C-alpha positions, 0 to 999 in steps of 0.5 A: 500500500505504501509503495502505491502511495509513493508511486502516485506521488512520484507520478503526479507530484514530481517536479517537471524535468529540466528543459530540453536543449535546443538540439533536442528540440530540433531533433523532435521537430525534424522527426515529428515532420518526418512522421507527418510525411509518413502518415500523409498518404494514410498508409504507414508502411514499414519501409517508410518507418525504416527510412525515418529510423535510418535518417534519425540515426544518420542525421543526429548520430544516434544509436538505434535505441536512441532513434527509436525513443526519439521517434516515439517522442516525436510522434506524440509531439506530432499528434499534439501539434495544431499546425506545423508552425511550432516545428518550422519556426524552430527549424527556421531559427536554428538551421542554415539554408543547407540544413533546411535543404537537407531536411527537404531532401530527407522528406523526399526520401520518406515520400519515395520510400514506398516507391509511389509519390502520393500527391498529398506527400508532394503537397507536404514537401512543397508546403514545408519548403515554403515555410522554411524559405527553401528556394524552389530550385533547391526544392526541385534539385533535392527531389531529383537527387532522391528520384532522378526520374521525377 
């Protein structure tokens, strides 16, 4: 009984955890938008999720376990978000144009992971590129680097 009371207080009255770093916020924002790309066509395929896992590991130098935890946190953040602004504003403030272009290229990789570019996916990449002030030529070049036949 005492353990249950102790557990209750630890869960409900614990002090909030320390503020997460800017780097962790960028990681969450980036992966949340990756997850949004995955669900954009209403079909979540294993190869899309595998692509996101691979990108998270590569982009942020994470282990598989760390990347999985990031994906889980980012998915929760994505579900709570009302719009893309909370993610794109952070990326705009903290990332260079080259980093934003790399992000757009990563979105194209996720969009093409299942072998089919859905119009909803293309719309999302275009919208995010606009919100991140990525020039249209760089948007197109990133697409062609991922799929030269497009």
